[in-house]
C-alpha positions as a Python dict, from the first residue, in 0.01 Angstrom:
ca = {
    (1, 'M'): (0, 0, 0),
    (2, 'P'): (-345, 8, -159),
    (3, 'T'): (-540, 332, -129),
    (4, 'V'): (-897, 245, -34),
    (5, 'L'): (-1049, 592, 6),
    (6, 'R'): (-974, 955, -73),
    (7, 'S'): (-1184, 1214, 102),
    (8, 'H'): (-1130, 1584, 182),
    (9, 'G'): (-768, 1552, 69),
    (10, 'Y'): (-700, 1258, 303),
    (11, 'Q'): (-562, 931, 167),
    (12, 'F'): (-687, 622, 351),
    (13, 'Y'): (-477, 312, 285),
    (14, 'F'): (-351, -23, 416),
    (15, 'Y'): (3, -152, 446),
    (16, 'S'): (18, -494, 284),
    (17, 'H'): (243, -637, 557),
    (18, 'E'): (3, -590, 851),
    (19, 'P'): (-253, -870, 815),
    (20, 'N'): (-211, -993, 1173),
    (21, 'E'): (-329, -668, 1328),
    (22, 'P'): (-696, -582, 1381),
    (23, 'P'): (-860, -400, 1089),
    (24, 'H'): (-726, -47, 1057),
    (25, 'V'): (-637, 225, 808),
    (26, 'H'): (-353, 470, 779),
    (27, 'V'): (-444, 826, 682),
    (28, 'D'): (-203, 1076, 525),
    (29, 'K'): (-230, 1439, 421),
    (30, 'G'): (26, 1716, 395),
    (31, 'G'): (303, 1534, 576),
    (32, 'A'): (85, 1425, 870),
    (33, 'S'): (-15, 1064, 931),
    (34, 'A'): (-247, 870, 1159),
    (35, 'K'): (-362, 515, 1219),
    (36, 'F'): (-726, 439, 1299),
    (37, 'W'): (-872, 111, 1418),
    (38, 'L'): (-1195, 21, 1236),
    (39, 'M'): (-1381, -188, 1497),
    (40, 'P'): (-1476, 43, 1656),
    (41, 'V'): (-1336, 346, 1479),
    (42, 'A'): (-1073, 486, 1715),
    (43, 'L'): (-742, 666, 1691),
    (44, 'A'): (-445, 433, 1734),
    (45, 'K'): (-159, 669, 1650),
    (46, 'N'): (-117, 1033, 1548),
    (47, 'M'): (184, 1192, 1385),
    (48, 'G'): (116, 1557, 1314),
    (49, 'Y'): (-259, 1608, 1291),
    (50, 'T'): (-441, 1867, 1501),
    (51, 'A'): (-738, 1772, 1720),
    (52, 'V'): (-972, 1932, 1463),
    (53, 'E'): (-823, 1725, 1181),
    (54, 'L'): (-844, 1406, 1388),
    (55, 'R'): (-1214, 1466, 1455),
    (56, 'Q'): (-1272, 1516, 1082),
    (57, 'I'): (-1082, 1198, 993),
    (58, 'H'): (-1275, 1009, 1262),
    (59, 'R'): (-1607, 1126, 1113),
    (60, 'I'): (-1497, 1024, 763),
    (61, 'A'): (-1382, 682, 883),
    (62, 'E'): (-1710, 627, 1069),
    (63, 'A'): (-1912, 730, 764),
    (64, 'H'): (-1718, 481, 549),
    (65, 'Q'): (-1660, 213, 813),
    (66, 'T'): (-1852, -60, 630),
    (67, 'Q'): (-1671, 11, 303),
    (68, 'L'): (-1331, 21, 474),
    (69, 'L'): (-1395, -308, 655),
    (70, 'E'): (-1508, -471, 330),
    (71, 'K'): (-1191, -353, 158),
    (72, 'W'): (-980, -481, 450),
    (73, 'N'): (-1146, -822, 436),
    (74, 'E'): (-1115, -842, 56),
    (75, 'Y'): (-748, -743, 64),
    (76, 'F'): (-646, -972, 348),
    (77, 'D'): (-895, -1245, 244),
    (78, 'Q'): (-1065, -1280, 581),
}
C-alpha cells in the first residue's frame, strides 16, 4: 500500500493487488475513505467524506494527476 501523495492531511495511496483496474487512488483522512479514478479524475466510491471534502480531494487529485499517473505506471510497470 504505497503512499504516493500527502496533501491537506489526506493520504493518497494504491493497493498493490489492484493492477487490473484502471488507474486510481484511494484517499484516507480521519476515518473516511474514497476511491478516485485518474483518467479522468472522478469519484468512484465514497465512505464518509462530505461533499465539500470530496470537492477538495478532487481538486488535489486534478492538480497532481500527472504525478499520480506516473506513480501508478511506475508501480504497476505499465
